[in-house]
N, C-alpha and C positions, 0 to 999 in steps of 0.2 A: 671413325666412329666412337670407338672406343673415349677419346677424348670428350667426345661430346656428352655421352655418357656422364663421363667425370664432371662436367661443367653441370649439367643439369641436379647432378648429387650434390654439387656444392651450394647453388642458387639454393634448391630446396630447403636444405639444410639451414642456409642462412635464412630463406625467409621462416624455418620454424622459429628459429635464435630470435630475430626481429619481432615475430610475434609475441613470444612469451616474455620478451621484455617490455612490450606495447603493453601488457594483459595487468602487472600491479598499477600500472600509474591510471591505467582506465580505471581499473576502482575504486583507484582512490578519490578518482574525480565525480564516481557514478552519486546521483542526488541522495540525501540522505532524510529523512522525513523532518518535516519542520517542527523542533521543539522549543519552547520558551519557559522561564521560570516567573510564576506570579504569585505574590505572597506566600513563597516556601511552597506552591505548588507545581509540579511538572507538568506541564500540556503541551500531550502529541497531539499536532493533525495530520489526518488523512482525509483524503479524496475520492469517493465515491462517486461512480456514472451508474446508475442499473436503469436498465428499460422497465416500463411498466410491468407487474407480476413477477420481476426479479429477485434474486433475493443474494444476502451476501455474510457469510458466515465471519464473522470478525473475534477476537482477541479482547479480553475485558481487563481493565487493570488490578492489580492485585489488591486486595481486600475492597472487593467492588460496595460501595454504598449505594448511591442512586445512579438512575437512569431515565433521561429526560430527550425530550423531542421538541424541535421549537414550532414545528408545525404537524401536528400526527394526523393529519389527512393527506401529506403526502407520502410516509414512510409507516409502518408498525415496527415495532422492536416485541422478538420472542427473548425471555431470556432463559438458553438453555440450561445453563450450571453455571455456578461463580466463576468461572474461566471464559465461558463461548457465550455468544449471543447471536442473533441472526436477524439482517435487517429487511424488512421487506417490503419492497415498494409498490404502492398502491395508485398514486397519483401524478399524475406529470408534475415537477415542481423543483423548487428549493429547500433543502432546509439541515438543520445540522443536529446530530444526534450526539448527546455526554454522556459519555460514563465515567462518574466521580470515585476515584479508589480513595484509600487515606491521603497518599501524597501525589498522587498522580491522577489527571483528567485524561481521558481519551475523546479528542472530539473530530467526530465525522461530518465534512461539508457532502452532503448525499446532495446530486441529480438525479430526477427522475426523468426520463424522458419516451416517447413513444419508441416502440420496437422497432429495429428497421426493418425495411421491405425488399 
C-alpha cells in the first residue's frame, strides 16, 4: 500500500511539472491582436460580437482625435472619457468603429446579432 501511495505521489508530481512546462509555450502560442502599420500609423484590430441592446466598454488610443462609425444605424458610440468609450448595439448587422489617436488607430469589427433565446 505504501508503494502504491508513493507511485501516485510521483505521478501527481510529474503531472504538475509537465503542466508547468507546457504553460509557457501555450502562452507564447496564444493568438495576439492583429496589428499592422500603414503610413506610420499603428492599426490595432479587434472583433466584437454583440447582441442587439448589448454594450461593450473599450479602451481608446492615446491622444484620441476622432471616432467614426461606418454604419451608424448598427451601433452608437458613447465617449465616456478620453480613455474609454462604450459601444452600444442597436440593430443587426456589421460595421467598423474607428478610434484615431495621434499615431494609433483602434479598429473594431462589430457584429450585432439577435439575442440568443
